[in-house]
C-alpha positions as CSV (number, residue, x, y, z in Angstrom):
1,M,49.2,-53.3,35.8
2,S,50.1,-49.7,37.9
3,S,52.6,-51.5,39.8
4,L,54.4,-53.3,37.1
5,L,58.4,-52.8,36.5
6,T,58.2,-49.8,38.7
7,S,61.4,-49.7,41.0
8,N,60.8,-49.8,45.1
9,A,63.3,-49.5,47.4
10,A,63.1,-51.9,50.5
11,G,61.9,-51.5,53.3
12,A,58.0,-51.2,55.5
13,D,56.3,-49.4,52.0
14,M,57.1,-52.8,50.0
15,D,54.8,-55.4,49.7
16,T,55.9,-59.0,50.1
17,M,55.5,-61.3,47.2
18,R,53.2,-63.2,48.5
19,E,50.9,-60.0,49.1
20,R,51.1,-58.8,45.5
21,F,50.4,-62.3,44.3
22,T,46.9,-61.9,46.6
23,T,46.2,-58.8,45.1
24,V,46.9,-59.3,41.6
25,T,45.1,-62.9,41.7
26,T,41.9,-61.2,43.3
27,E,41.8,-58.9,40.1
28,L,42.7,-61.3,37.4
29,L,39.7,-63.4,39.5
30,D,37.4,-60.1,39.3
31,Q,38.0,-59.1,35.5
32,D,38.4,-62.5,33.7
33,P,35.5,-65.4,34.6
34,H,37.9,-67.9,33.2
35,V,40.2,-67.8,36.2
36,A,40.1,-70.5,38.8
37,L,42.3,-70.3,42.1
38,V,42.5,-73.8,44.0
39,L,43.9,-74.0,47.4
40,A,44.6,-76.8,50.1
41,D,44.0,-74.4,53.1
42,I,47.2,-73.0,53.0
43,G,46.4,-69.0,51.8
44,V,42.4,-68.9,52.4
45,P,43.0,-66.5,55.0
46,P,44.3,-63.9,52.4
47,F,41.7,-64.6,49.4
48,R,38.9,-64.3,52.4
49,E,39.8,-60.8,53.3
50,S,40.2,-59.7,49.5
51,G,36.8,-60.5,48.8
52,A,37.9,-63.0,46.0
53,Y,35.9,-66.0,48.1
54,R,32.7,-64.5,48.5
55,R,32.6,-62.9,45.3
56,H,33.8,-66.1,43.6
57,P,32.8,-69.1,45.2
58,D,32.8,-71.2,42.0
59,R,36.2,-70.0,40.9
60,V,37.8,-69.9,44.4
61,I,38.0,-73.8,45.9
62,N,39.6,-74.8,48.9
63,V,39.9,-78.7,48.9
64,G,41.4,-79.2,52.5
65,I,44.4,-80.9,53.3
66,R,44.7,-82.5,49.8
67,E,47.7,-81.7,47.8
68,Q,47.1,-84.8,45.0
69,L,43.4,-83.7,45.0
70,M,44.4,-79.9,44.7
71,I,46.2,-80.8,41.4
72,G,43.5,-83.0,40.2
73,V,40.8,-80.4,40.5
74,G,42.7,-77.4,38.8
75,A,43.5,-80.0,35.9
76,G,40.1,-80.8,35.2
77,M,39.2,-77.0,35.8
78,A,41.7,-76.8,33.0
79,L,40.0,-79.6,31.0
80,E,37.0,-77.5,31.1
81,G,38.4,-74.3,29.6
82,L,39.2,-72.3,32.8
83,K,42.8,-70.8,33.7
84,P,43.5,-72.5,37.2
85,I,45.9,-71.1,39.7
86,I,46.8,-73.3,42.2
87,H,48.6,-72.5,45.4
88,T,50.4,-74.1,48.4
89,Y,53.7,-73.9,50.2
90,A,56.2,-75.0,47.8
91,P,57.0,-79.2,49.1
92,F,53.1,-79.5,49.1
93,L,52.6,-77.9,45.6
94,I,55.7,-79.7,44.1
95,E,57.0,-82.6,45.8
96,R,54.0,-84.0,47.1
97,P,51.6,-84.3,44.4
98,F,54.4,-84.4,41.6
99,E,52.8,-87.6,39.8
100,Q,49.4,-85.8,39.7
101,I,51.5,-82.3,37.9
102,K,53.4,-85.1,35.3
103,L,50.3,-87.0,34.6
104,D,46.9,-84.8,35.3
105,F,48.5,-81.4,33.6
106,G,51.9,-82.8,30.9
107,H,50.0,-86.2,30.1
108,Q,46.8,-84.8,29.6
109,G,48.0,-81.6,27.9
110,V,46.5,-79.1,29.5
111,S,48.3,-75.5,31.1
112,G,48.3,-74.1,34.9
113,V,49.6,-71.9,36.8
114,L,51.5,-73.4,39.6
115,V,52.1,-70.6,42.9
116,S,54.5,-71.4,45.8
117,I,55.6,-70.0,48.6
118,G,58.1,-70.9,51.3
119,A,60.6,-71.2,48.6
120,S,63.9,-73.2,49.8
121,A,64.2,-72.2,53.6
122,D,61.7,-69.1,53.8
123,W,60.2,-70.5,57.1
124,V,62.9,-72.9,58.7
125,E,60.7,-72.4,61.7
126,G,58.2,-75.0,60.4
127,G,61.3,-77.8,60.6
128,R,62.5,-79.8,56.9
129,T,58.5,-80.3,55.9
130,H,57.9,-77.1,55.1
131,M,61.4,-76.6,52.9
132,A,61.7,-77.3,49.4
133,P,65.1,-76.7,48.0
134,G,65.0,-79.3,44.8
135,D,61.5,-77.9,43.5
136,V,63.0,-76.4,40.6
137,A,65.2,-79.2,40.0
138,L,62.3,-81.6,40.2
139,M,59.9,-79.5,37.8
140,G,63.1,-79.4,35.6
141,T,62.4,-83.2,35.1
142,L,59.0,-82.5,32.9
143,S,58.9,-81.1,29.5
144,G,57.0,-77.7,28.0
145,W,57.0,-75.9,31.8
146,D,57.9,-72.1,32.4
147,I,59.8,-71.3,35.4
148,F,59.4,-68.3,37.1
149,V,61.7,-67.0,40.2
150,P,61.2,-63.5,40.7
151,G,63.3,-61.6,42.9
152,N,60.3,-58.9,43.4
153,P,57.0,-57.9,43.8
154,D,57.3,-56.2,40.5
155,E,58.3,-59.4,38.9
156,A,56.4,-61.6,40.4
157,E,53.1,-60.0,39.1
158,E,54.7,-59.6,36.2
159,A,55.3,-63.6,36.0
160,L,51.9,-64.1,37.0
161,R,50.0,-61.9,34.3
162,T,52.4,-62.9,32.2
163,A,51.5,-67.0,32.7
164,I,48.1,-66.5,32.4
165,D,48.3,-65.2,29.1
166,G,50.5,-67.2,27.6
167,G,48.1,-70.3,28.3
168,R,51.2,-72.7,29.2
169,C,52.0,-74.7,32.2
170,S,54.1,-72.1,34.7
171,Y,55.7,-72.6,37.8
172,I,56.1,-69.6,39.9
173,R,58.3,-69.7,42.9
174,L,57.6,-66.8,45.2
175,S,59.6,-66.0,48.4
176,T,60.2,-63.7,51.3
177,Q,63.7,-62.9,50.1
178,Q,63.4,-59.8,47.9
179,N,65.7,-57.9,46.3
180,Q,65.4,-54.3,46.4
181,R,64.5,-53.4,43.1
182,S,62.7,-54.8,39.8
183,I,64.9,-55.5,36.6
184,P,63.3,-55.1,33.2
185,G,63.6,-57.7,30.5
186,A,64.0,-60.5,33.7
187,V,60.8,-62.0,33.5
188,E,61.7,-63.2,29.5
189,G,65.4,-63.7,30.0
190,L,68.9,-62.9,31.0
191,V,69.8,-59.6,31.4
192,M,73.0,-57.5,31.9
193,V,72.7,-55.9,34.9
194,R,76.7,-55.0,35.8
195,P,78.9,-55.0,32.8
196,A,82.9,-55.6,32.5
197,R,85.4,-55.9,30.0
198,R,85.4,-58.3,27.4
199,G,86.1,-61.7,28.5
200,A,85.8,-61.2,32.3
201,P,84.3,-63.5,34.2
202,L,80.1,-63.7,33.8
203,V,78.2,-64.1,37.4
204,I,74.5,-65.4,36.6
205,A,72.0,-64.2,39.7
206,V,68.7,-65.9,39.6
207,G,65.6,-64.4,41.3
208,P,66.1,-63.0,45.2
209,M,69.9,-63.6,44.8
210,L,70.4,-60.7,43.1
211,D,71.2,-58.2,45.9
212,D,73.7,-60.5,47.5
213,T,75.7,-61.3,44.4
214,L,75.9,-57.8,43.3
215,T,77.0,-56.7,47.1
216,A,79.4,-59.9,47.0
217,T,81.1,-59.1,43.5
218,A,80.9,-55.2,44.4
219,D,85.0,-54.5,43.7
220,L,85.7,-57.6,41.8
221,D,86.4,-57.6,37.1
222,V,83.5,-59.6,37.1
223,A,80.3,-59.3,34.9
224,V,76.7,-59.9,36.4
225,A,73.9,-61.1,34.7
226,Y,70.4,-61.7,35.9
227,T,67.4,-63.6,35.2
228,A,63.8,-64.4,36.7
229,R,63.1,-66.9,34.5
230,P,65.8,-69.8,34.7
231,A,63.6,-72.3,32.6
232,P,63.4,-72.3,29.3
233,F,67.3,-70.4,29.5
234,D,68.2,-67.7,27.5
235,E,70.4,-69.6,25.4
236,E,71.0,-66.6,23.0
237,A,71.9,-64.4,25.7
238,L,73.9,-66.7,27.5
239,R,76.0,-67.2,24.4
240,R,76.4,-63.4,24.4
241,F,77.2,-63.0,27.4
242,A,79.4,-65.8,28.8
243,S,83.4,-66.1,29.0
244,A,85.6,-69.3,29.7
245,E,84.6,-69.0,33.8
246,L,81.0,-68.3,34.7
247,V,79.4,-68.8,37.8
248,V,75.9,-69.1,38.5
249,V,73.9,-68.1,41.8
250,E,70.7,-69.8,42.7
251,P,68.3,-69.7,45.3
252,Y,67.5,-73.4,45.0
253,L,69.3,-76.4,45.2
254,E,73.0,-76.2,43.7
255,G,73.6,-77.5,40.1
256,T,69.7,-76.9,38.9
257,S,70.9,-74.7,35.9
258,A,74.3,-76.8,35.1
259,H,73.2,-78.7,32.3
260,R,71.0,-76.0,30.6
261,I,74.0,-73.8,30.8
262,N,76.3,-76.2,29.4
263,Q,74.3,-77.2,27.0
264,A,73.8,-73.3,25.5
265,V,77.5,-72.1,25.6
266,D,79.2,-73.9,22.6
267,R,82.3,-73.9,23.9
268,P,85.0,-74.6,26.7
269,L,83.2,-73.3,30.4
270,R,84.4,-73.7,33.6
271,L,81.6,-73.2,35.5
272,L,80.8,-72.8,39.3
273,S,77.3,-73.5,40.5
274,L,76.2,-71.5,44.4
275,G,73.1,-72.5,46.1
276,F,71.2,-74.7,48.9
277,G,73.5,-78.2,49.6
278,R,72.1,-81.8,49.3
279,D,72.7,-82.6,52.9
280,E,70.3,-81.5,55.6
281,L,70.9,-79.1,58.0
282,R,69.9,-80.1,61.7
283,H,70.0,-76.7,63.6
284,Y,67.0,-74.5,62.6
285,G,67.8,-71.0,62.7
286,S,66.5,-68.1,60.4
287,A,66.4,-68.5,57.2
288,R,69.6,-65.9,56.6
289,E,71.5,-67.8,59.1
290,H,70.7,-71.2,56.5
291,R,71.9,-69.3,53.8
292,A,74.8,-68.1,55.3
293,A,75.3,-71.9,56.7
294,W,75.1,-72.9,53.0
295,G,77.6,-70.1,52.1
296,I,75.3,-68.0,49.8
297,D,74.8,-64.8,51.7
298,A,77.0,-62.1,50.6
299,S,80.1,-62.6,52.9
300,G,80.0,-66.2,51.8
301,L,79.5,-65.7,48.0
302,R,82.5,-63.4,47.8
303,S,84.8,-65.9,49.2
304,R,83.8,-68.7,47.1
305,I,83.8,-66.7,44.4
306,E,87.2,-65.2,45.0
307,E,88.4,-68.7,45.3
308,F,87.3,-69.6,41.9
309,L,88.6,-67.1,39.8
310,K,92.0,-67.4,41.9
311,P,94.7,-67.7,38.9
312,R,95.6,-71.9,38.4
313,R,98.8,-73.3,38.2
314,P,99.4,-75.2,35.0
315,V,99.4,-78.7,35.7
316,F,102.3,-80.8,33.9
317,A,102.6,-84.5,33.1
318,G,105.5,-85.9,34.6
């Protein structure tokens, strides 16, 4: 765990979340005979290169392009006392085999760790089939799942180790978008990153949205908090930090966290949810261009948050 929670500057020397996932999973397979890995063609080459595929042929299983089977095999391993890690692109891991997740893990009461790549629009060149902005909202319909959305390779490592040790059902959502540094405590709950005056509006950034959020709000009179684990939401910290106006910036479908926030805050609240919209963008550009189109890059966040925080004129009944 030497790399855990270290501070990295973004640049060529920083590994990606997926690279860290490969390194740590290989280490876990070598150290713990109960850890297993299930793949569906995606991700096989990195584990061949790491040696895990060769050293553990009975615990590193590639089922081919059969994502429903991948979930069933992982759940079967869990029934036999193994700790399965199941890995592929987000739409193939969550959306396509959702019934198997619901039944094979949830209904049978076994635990496993689902680890996705691709996020909402990391590989837009792959088209709509490789985008999954609704994955966290979909997983939120199930009971008992921990959902981790790390913003940095160190947080991705901590989330994976926490999930394996915790013995619960966990979904870890990796992304190519990364923050410059990890935030201690963010994998456990909600952390105040930039305090403000008492009663100032609160902006919550989730996972890889932190850096753009900090840039967008640099000179605004707002507090900024951060989490890499949006479910279960850290309700206790939220009640301490929240004011009458709150903005949540999330790297998936906008509004995903709104019901958790409204349930947790026990006073009147004006809430703005910023994330990916529901309409499909038909003109595929880069991931950055997609975030800009949805108004969730630093510039878009700035204008939308400023508009939300403008003083409102009182409305009088005539």
